[in-house]
C-alpha positions in Angstrom: 23.8 57.9 -47.2 25.4 61.3 -47.1 23.6 64.3 -45.8 24.1 67.5 -47.8 22.5 70.7 -46.4 22.4 73.8 -48.6 23.8 76.9 -46.9 25.2 75.0 -43.9 28.0 72.7 -43.0 27.8 69.1 -44.1 26.9 66.3 -41.7 29.3 64.0 -43.5 32.6 63.3 -41.8 35.7 62.9 -43.8 38.2 60.2 -43.2 41.9 60.8 -43.8 44.8 58.4 -43.5 47.4 58.9 -40.8 50.6 59.4 -42.6 53.8 58.7 -40.7 56.8 60.8 -41.8 60.0 58.9 -41.5 63.0 60.5 -39.8 65.3 61.7 -42.5 69.0 62.0 -41.4 71.0 64.4 -43.4 74.7 65.0 -43.2 76.8 67.9 -44.5 80.5 68.5 -44.9 80.5 69.8 -41.3 78.8 66.6 -40.0 75.4 66.1 -38.6 72.8 68.9 -39.0 72.0 70.9 -35.9 69.2 69.2 -34.0 67.1 72.4 -34.0 67.3 72.8 -37.7 66.4 69.1 -38.2 63.2 69.6 -36.1 62.3 72.7 -38.1 62.7 70.6 -41.3 60.4 68.0 -39.9 57.7 70.5 -39.0 57.8 71.9 -42.6 57.5 68.4 -44.1 54.6 67.5 -41.7 52.8 70.8 -42.5 53.1 70.1 -46.3 51.7 66.6 -46.4 49.7 66.1 -43.2 46.0 66.9 -43.0 45.3 65.8 -39.5 45.6 69.1 -37.7 42.8 71.6 -38.5 44.9 74.5 -37.5 47.6 73.5 -40.0 44.9 73.0 -42.7 43.5 76.5 -42.0 46.9 78.1 -42.1 47.8 76.4 -45.5 44.5 76.5 -47.3 43.2 79.8 -46.2 46.4 81.7 -45.6 49.3 80.6 -47.8 47.3 79.2 -50.8 46.0 81.9 -53.2 42.2 82.1 -53.0 41.7 82.0 -56.8 43.9 78.9 -57.1 42.1 77.2 -54.2 38.7 78.1 -55.8 39.8 76.5 -59.1 40.9 73.3 -57.3 37.7 73.0 -55.2 35.4 73.8 -58.1 36.7 70.7 -60.0 36.0 68.3 -57.2 32.9 66.2 -57.2 30.2 68.4 -55.7 29.5 65.9 -52.8 33.2 66.1 -51.9 33.1 69.8 -51.7 30.2 69.7 -49.2 32.2 67.3 -47.1 35.4 69.5 -47.2 33.4 72.6 -46.1 33.7 71.3 -42.5 37.6 71.4 -42.7 37.9 75.2 -41.9 35.9 78.4 -41.9 37.7 79.6 -45.0 36.5 76.6 -47.0 33.0 76.8 -45.5 32.6 80.4 -46.7 34.1 79.5 -50.1 30.6 78.5 -51.3 29.6 82.2 -51.4 32.9 83.5 -52.8 32.6 85.2 -56.2 35.9 83.7 -57.2 34.7 80.2 -56.4 31.3 80.6 -58.1 33.1 82.0 -61.2 35.5 79.0 -61.1 32.4 76.7 -60.9 30.9 78.3 -64.0 34.1 77.5 -65.9 33.6 73.8 -65.4 32.1 72.6 -68.8 29.6 70.1 -67.3 29.0 67.9 -64.3 27.6 64.4 -64.0 23.9 64.6 -63.3 22.1 64.0 -60.1 18.6 62.5 -60.1 16.1 64.0 -57.7 14.1 61.0 -56.6 10.4 61.2 -55.9 8.4 58.9 -53.7 4.7 59.1 -52.8 5.2 61.8 -50.1 7.2 64.2 -52.3 9.2 65.4 -49.3 12.3 63.2 -48.8 14.9 65.2 -50.7 16.9 62.2 -51.8 19.2 62.4 -54.9 21.3 59.8 -56.7 24.8 61.0 -57.6 25.9 59.4 -60.9 29.5 60.7 -60.4 30.2 58.7 -57.3 27.2 56.3 -57.6 25.8 57.1 -54.2 22.6 58.3 -52.5 22.6 61.7 -50.8 20.0 63.5 -48.7 19.5 67.2 -49.3 17.4 69.5 -47.1 14.5 71.0 -49.0 14.3 74.8 -48.9 11.7 76.5 -46.8 9.9 77.7 -50.0 8.9 74.1 -50.5 7.1 74.0 -47.2 5.5 70.8 -45.9 2.4 72.8 -45.1 1.8 73.2 -48.8 2.7 70.0 -50.6 4.9 70.6 -53.7 5.7 68.0 -56.3 8.4 68.3 -59.1 6.9 68.5 -62.6 9.9 69.4 -64.8 13.7 70.0 -64.7 16.4 71.5 -66.9 20.0 72.4 -66.3 20.5 72.9 -62.6 16.9 73.8 -61.8 13.7 71.9 -60.9 10.2 73.3 -61.3 7.7 72.3 -58.6 3.9 72.7 -58.5 2.3 73.4 -55.2 -1.1 72.0 -54.1 -2.4 75.6 -54.5 -1.5 75.6 -58.3 1.6 77.8 -58.0 4.9 77.0 -59.8 8.2 77.4 -58.0 11.6 77.1 -59.6 14.4 75.9 -57.3 18.1 75.1 -57.3 17.9 72.1 -55.1 21.6 72.3 -54.3 21.6 75.8 -52.9 17.9 76.1 -51.9 17.4 79.3 -53.9 13.8 79.5 -55.0 11.6 81.7 -57.2 7.8 81.7 -57.2 6.5 82.3 -60.6 3.5 84.6 -61.3 0.2 82.8 -60.6 -1.4 81.2 -63.6 -5.0 80.2 -63.3 -5.7 77.0 -65.2 -9.0 75.2 -65.0 -8.5 72.8 -67.9 -6.5 69.5 -68.1 -2.8 70.0 -68.2 -1.2 67.7 -70.8 2.5 68.7 -70.6 4.9 70.7 -68.6 8.4 71.0 -69.9 11.4 73.2 -69.2 14.5 74.4 -71.1 17.5 76.1 -69.5 20.0 78.5 -71.0 23.2 80.0 -69.6 21.4 82.9 -67.7 17.7 82.2 -68.2 15.1 79.4 -68.6 11.7 78.8 -70.1 8.8 76.8 -68.9 6.2 75.5 -71.4 2.7 74.4 -70.4 0.2 72.8 -72.7 -3.4 72.3 -71.6 -7.0 72.1 -72.8 -8.5 69.7 -75.3 -8.5 69.7 -79.1 -9.4 71.7 -81.0 -8.7 74.3 -78.2 -5.2 73.4 -77.1 -3.5 76.3 -75.3 0.2 76.9 -74.8 1.7 79.1 -72.1 5.4 80.0 -72.0 7.2 81.6 -69.0 10.5 83.3 -69.9 12.7 84.1 -66.8 14.4 86.9 -68.7 11.0 88.7 -69.2 9.4 87.4 -65.9 5.9 86.9 -67.3 3.7 84.3 -69.0 3.0 84.6 -72.7 0.6 82.7 -75.0 1.9 81.9 -78.5 -0.6 81.3 -81.2 -0.9 77.6 -82.2 -2.9 75.7 -84.7 -6.2 74.0 -83.8 -5.5 71.1 -86.1 -3.5 67.9 -85.4 -1.8 65.9 -88.1 -1.4 62.2 -87.9 1.9 60.8 -89.1 1.4 57.7 -91.3 4.1 56.1 -93.4 6.0 59.4 -93.7 3.0 61.5 -94.6 0.8 63.8 -92.5 -2.9 63.4 -92.6 -5.3 65.9 -91.0 -7.4 64.1 -88.4 -11.2 64.7 -88.4 -13.4 65.0 -85.3 -10.3 65.3 -83.1 -12.2 66.9 -80.3 -13.7 63.6 -79.2 -10.6 61.4 -79.9 -8.8 60.6 -76.6 -7.1 57.5 -78.1 -8.4 55.1 -75.4 -9.2 51.6 -76.5 -11.0 48.9 -74.4 -10.2 45.2 -74.8 -10.3 41.9 -73.0 -7.1 40.7 -71.3 -5.9 37.1 -70.8 -8.1 36.7 -67.7 -11.2 37.9 -69.5 -11.3 41.3 -67.8 -12.1 44.5 -69.6 -9.0 46.7 -69.7 -8.6 50.2 -70.9 -5.5 51.3 -72.7 -5.4 54.5 -70.7 -1.8 55.2 -69.7 -1.0 54.5 -66.1 0.7 57.5 -64.5 1.9 58.3 -61.0 1.0 61.8 -59.8 4.6 63.0 -60.1 4.7 62.2 -63.8 1.1 63.0 -64.9 2.6 65.7 -67.1 5.2 63.5 -68.7 6.7 65.5 -71.5 10.0 66.3 -73.1 11.5 69.1 -75.2 13.9 68.7 -78.0 15.4 71.0 -80.7 14.3 70.2 -84.2 15.8 71.3 -87.5 16.9 74.9 -87.4 16.7 75.0 -83.6 12.9 74.7 -83.4 11.6 73.7 -80.0 9.4 70.6 -80.2 7.4 69.4 -77.2 6.5 65.7 -77.0 4.0 64.2 -74.6 1.7 61.1 -74.2 -2.0 61.3 -74.7 -4.3 59.2 -72.5 -4.2 56.4 -75.0 -0.4 56.2 -74.9 0.2 57.8 -78.3 3.1 60.2 -78.7 1.9 63.8 -79.6 4.3 66.5 -80.7 4.0 70.2 -80.9 6.3 72.4 -82.9 6.3 75.5 -80.7 7.8 77.8 -83.4 5.3 76.8 -86.2 2.4 76.1 -83.9 1.8 72.7 -85.5 0.7 69.4 -83.9 1.6 65.9 -84.9 0.5 62.5 -83.6 2.7 59.4 -84.1 1.4 56.0 -84.9 0.9 53.6 -81.9 4.0 51.7 -80.9 2.2 48.4 -79.9 -1.2 46.8 -80.6 -3.8 47.8 -78.0 -4.5 44.3 -76.7 -1.0 44.0 -75.2 -0.6 45.1 -71.6 2.2 47.5 -71.2 3.5 50.7 -69.6 5.5 53.3 -71.4 7.1 56.7 -71.1 9.0 59.1 -73.3 12.5 60.4 -72.7 15.0 62.9 -74.2 18.5 61.6 -74.6 21.0 63.8 -76.4 18.3 65.7 -78.2 16.6 62.5 -79.5 13.1 61.3 -78.5 12.9 57.7 -77.3 10.0 55.6 -75.9 10.7 53.2 -73.1 8.2 50.2 -72.8 7.6 47.6 -70.1 5.8 44.8 -71.8 4.4 41.5 -70.5 4.0 38.9 -73.2 4.0 35.1 -73.4 4.8 34.5 -69.7 7.7 37.0 -69.8 8.5 40.6 -69.1 10.8 42.8 -71.1 11.9 46.5 -71.1 12.7 47.9 -74.5 13.7 51.3 -75.9 12.3 52.5 -79.3 12.9 55.4 -81.6 10.8 56.7 -84.5 12.9 56.4 -87.6 12.0 59.0 -90.2 13.7 56.9 -93.0 11.6 53.8 -92.6 8.6 55.8 -91.2 8.2 53.4 -88.3 9.3 52.7 -84.7 12.6 50.9 -84.5 13.9 49.1 -81.4 17.2 50.6 -80.2 18.0 48.6 -77.0 16.5 45.9 -74.8 17.1 45.0 -71.2 18.7 41.6 -70.6 16.0 39.0 -69.9 17.8 38.0 -66.7 17.0 41.5 -65.3 13.6 42.1 -66.8 12.0 38.7 -65.9 11.6 39.8 -62.3 8.9 42.3 -63.4 6.6 39.6 -64.8 3.2 39.5 -63.1 3.9 42.6 -61.0 1.6 44.9 -63.0 4.2 47.6 -62.6 4.3 51.1 -64.0 7.4 52.7 -65.4 8.3 56.4 -65.2 11.5 57.3 -67.0 13.6 60.4 -67.5 16.6 61.0 -69.7 19.7 63.1 -69.4 22.4 63.1 -72.1 23.1 59.3 -72.6 21.5 58.2 -69.4 17.9 57.0 -68.8 16.6 56.6 -65.2 13.8 54.0 -65.2 11.7 53.8 -62.0 9.6 50.6 -61.9 7.0 50.5 -59.2 3.8 48.7 -58.2 2.1 47.7 -55.0 4.4 44.7 -54.6 7.6 45.8 -56.3 9.9 48.7 -56.6 13.2 49.1 -58.5 15.4 51.8 -60.1 17.5 51.0 -63.2 20.1 53.3 -64.9 20.6 52.7 -68.6 23.4 54.1 -70.6 22.1 54.1 -74.1 25.5 54.8 -75.7 27.3 52.1 -73.8 24.3 49.8 -74.0 24.6 49.0 -70.3 22.0 48.5 -67.5 22.6 49.1 -63.8 20.1 48.3 -61.1 20.7 50.8 -58.3 21.2 49.6 -54.7 18.3 50.2 -52.3 18.1 53.6 -50.6 17.4 53.4 -46.8 15.4 56.1 -45.1 17.5 58.1 -42.7 17.8 56.4 -39.3 15.9 53.3 -40.2 16.2 50.0 -42.1 13.2 50.8 -44.3 13.8 51.1 -48.0 12.4 54.1 -49.7 10.2 53.4 -52.8 10.7 55.8 -55.6 8.1 56.3 -58.4 9.9 58.8 -60.6 13.0 61.0 -60.9 14.0 64.4 -62.3 17.6 65.0 -63.4 19.6 68.2 -62.7 23.2 69.3 -63.0 24.6 70.1 -59.5 25.7 73.7 -59.9 26.2 76.0 -57.0 26.5 79.0 -59.3 23.1 78.5 -61.0 20.5 81.1 -60.0 16.8 81.2 -60.5 
């Protein structure tokens, strides 16, 4: 696993092949070239293709090569490769803070996402790099002090939002370690959703808390640097067969159903949720650019809020209550999907569903091959999922099982990630959730 430390040189070494330069004999009309000229030719050839001597590298990269050109070349490398190459010379190491390099990075249209992995301790700083398919370790910034435990609650663009044990929210670029502590927001009611949206030079954080009919929404806009409270409706509409019905007595409706399982035990349909995903929610853009927040209520139903119109909607249940399952919602390419881990008829299956507004019902989009999903049977596992573009990271965990699977919904492929070993040991880290971010050095908070 590669160690990447924001603001310092990388601990990762870089291996380069030893290239042997053949002796090239040249003859002119006057006969053999002068021996001194031949040696000079060889030195020029070695200097142009050899990367073994740090002094030569420093002379070429930091002296002869134009800084803007070098910045454009380095900006298009995989981010993990750049951190490795920073140890080559002082010029490359200082390149991270160069305006020309940061400007070149901003011109790169997009980067493959990294997934910030979360275990039960919240302090490992481990990411999965989808560009090179490797685990990296990043040093957490001092603002996320171990004295005050911070857990990630939302992410967007290159930023991750953390919540401290004191109730403060901190936005951080995990790659550079740059942090911003948001104005304190005193909330005594239950938080249902925390979601985030990033723009080119700003971001917004949306919180939904309280209970119907008194749901409250708070919005933090980084361009204004304060929290606002948009007005929203106190009514929630239930979507049934393409129509919206106003629910009655919604204040006492938490959606929880109790039933007997196969063993005769009383089971509640309350959604199992790890502490890092208790605010599981997503944000998409609806028709006309309207921002819509989706989250799961305690009974596992999908609830949506149109933040522009201040309207609430509740979707029909995906599966019958007597079935034992775990589910989560994800945003892929602006579309809302529900990922379900279901145990049924001595088998386990992972399926992805989408609400189809044409047939007014949930439609299955993709299913994990049975050869992969059967290992989850009987594990009573919980799934926490997160989407980015066409990728879905699925963290499957229980007391006796732990696995991470990366699904490409466009290519319909499933990849079980290799185990991630803790630094300096043979112990495998067990992740319960993940948060995607785009590794951008130029992103500020």
